[in-house]
C-alpha positions, 0 to 999 in steps of 0.5 A: 499499500503506498502511501500519497504525502500531500503537502499542503502549501499556504497561499501567498498572502494577497495585499487587498483591491482598493476597491475592497480597501474603499467598500470596507471604508465604507462600512465602517464609516458607516458604523460610526454615523450610530455613535456620532450624535447628529448635528448641524452649523447655520451657514451662510452665504458671502459676496462670492457667494460661498457657503460658510459656518456660523461660528458657535450655532451647532446644535443637533438634529435628529440623528439619521445612521447610515441603513443597510441599503444607503451603505450600498447606495451611498456607493451610487449617489458617490458616482454622482458626486463625483461625476465630474471627475469621473467624465474627466479621467475618461476623457483624457485617458481618452486622448492621451490614448489618441497620443499613446497610439501615435509610438511618440512616447516611445521615440521620446522617452529613447532619444531622452534615455540617450541624452541623460545616459547615466544621468537619469536621476536629474529628471526626477527635480526636474520633474518634481520641481516643475509641479510642485510650483503648479501646485502652489501657484495655480492648484495642480492636482487633479490636472498632475493625474495625465501625466501618470501615463508617461512618467511610469513608463519613462521612470521604468524605462530608466532603470526606475520602478513604477513607484518613483515615476508615481512620485514624480507626478503626486507626490511632487504636485502635492507637495507644492499643493501643501506647502504652497505659497498662492494657492487660490484653492487653498491660501487664497480662500482660507485667507479670504475667510479669515479675513487676511488679504489674499497671498499676504505673508507670501515671503515667510511660505515661499521659505516654508516651500522651498525647504518643504519640497526640497526634501520630499524631492531629496527622499524620492531621489535616494529612493530613484538612486537605491533602485536604479543600484539594484532593482530586486529593491524596489516595492514593485520589483515584482509587478514592473516585470510583468509591465509591458513596455518596449523593448526596443533599443533606445538607439534605435528610436527617434523622432520624425517629423510629424512626432516633434509636432505631435509633442509641440501640441503636448507643450502649448497644451501645457501652457495652455492649463497652465494658463488658462485657470491662472488668467481663466480661472478653467477647470476640470469642464475646460482642462478636459474640452482641452485635450479634446482638441489637442487628441482631435489635432494629434490625430490628424498630425498623424494621419488617423482615419477617424474610425483610428481615432476613435477606437484608439480614444475607446483605449485610452479610456479603458485604462482608466476605468478602474481609475474612475471608479476608484474616485466613485467609492472615495466619493461615497465614503463622504456621502455616507458622512454626509447624509448622516450630518455626522460632519459638523458634528465631528468638526464642532467636538474638535475644535472644542479641544483646540479651545481648550488646549495650552497657549503655546499648544493651541496651533498645533493643535489646530493644525491638528485638527485640521490634519484628521478633518481632511482625511473627511473633507479632502477637499480644500476650498471645501474645507475650507469654507467650514473649518475657517470659519470657525477658526479663524475668531477662536483663533483671535481668544487663543491667542493663535493669528490668524497668519498661523491660523491660515498656515495650519490649516494649509498644511492640515490639508496638504500633506494627507493629500498623498496616503488618504484613502478618501482623497481621489486624487490619490485613490486615481492615479495608484489605479492608473498605474498599478500600485497598490494601496497597502505598498503605496503606505509602505513607501510612503510612509516615512516621509509623510511623518516627515512631513508632518513632522516638518508642519508642525515646526512651521506651525509653531514657528510661525506663531513664536517667531513671526506672527 
């Protein structure tokens, strides 16, 4: 009688899909609506048409916790609320699908790799500094999503990994956005609500921005250099080996005249985007239209037939499906908090905690409150409209200047955008880059801790020595 040896093999741990993580957060959020009482502040509309919270008007209302069906309905409602960003992602993805079909990027990457042979690391500070300036000046954020489609293949071709390519874009733009010296959506809105001159204190903010961005760029470069030296140290080593990146030798790739013209169109599109946002107040609708125009012009230059352009557009949209849906999941979490009327309650209790702190710690308390608030209100201008009408007069009462209160809001709002799963831009970018959120967290956590430490130092210095 033969004995059959059965070997039990352990199943490898599989990181949860982004949808699983976000739906889990939806469930947890729904449960908390049974624990947190419902409440509301009274609101008023200022001369700019912005709804502001009226300090001292918080009152409890009848509880409305999330029911079983409401939990699942919030997913659809979140998708509807996020429709503007969702279809922005699809349209931009489709436009880049046409651009990708021209093979211009492959040729450009080949030329760039040859020119930077041995100096590829220099590309990181150039790209990140450009994005940090964009985030700090005209509030670039959602607009950075399309660049993931360029940066990840570029990073892989230069011997880095997809984590480096994604970090160059998302970490770069949010380092500038969070520490901005003249971001109209955060600094501008918050100072307007606080009754301060627009962009006042810019000199101090510029110094803090330079330090913050410099440290962030250094972090990404150190990791990239390590991966370049030993690819197996990459957190995405196994995943990146499965990616379909063209293996053509760089020396065989060169830009044709048509491809050079296409790159000129892309550059003009980026310049037009910046000018439109700064001078005309463009947002995602106008930007989406700009990318549609870019896609059509690129298709004409490439001599694509109409059906070729349409098929390339659809293929580009297909690449964006997961990222677009993730934004809807993130909005579903916010919808649960809004429909249960618990956001104002959370704001009320955390602001009371700040008021009870000693004066020396009050500014840090504001920074902590704003950091926590950003998990449930990821929108910078939205968070300013909710919190600044309370934090500004609260600062007057506890001896914290309104400039410092704005600074605390600014860093509290900005830092968590690079890791919180309720940040639609981040989750969309990770989906496009095919990076699991858990792995991203493992990579970025040390940087986030450094950034929070810097934010606390800046707020403290401003409170004690400047404002």
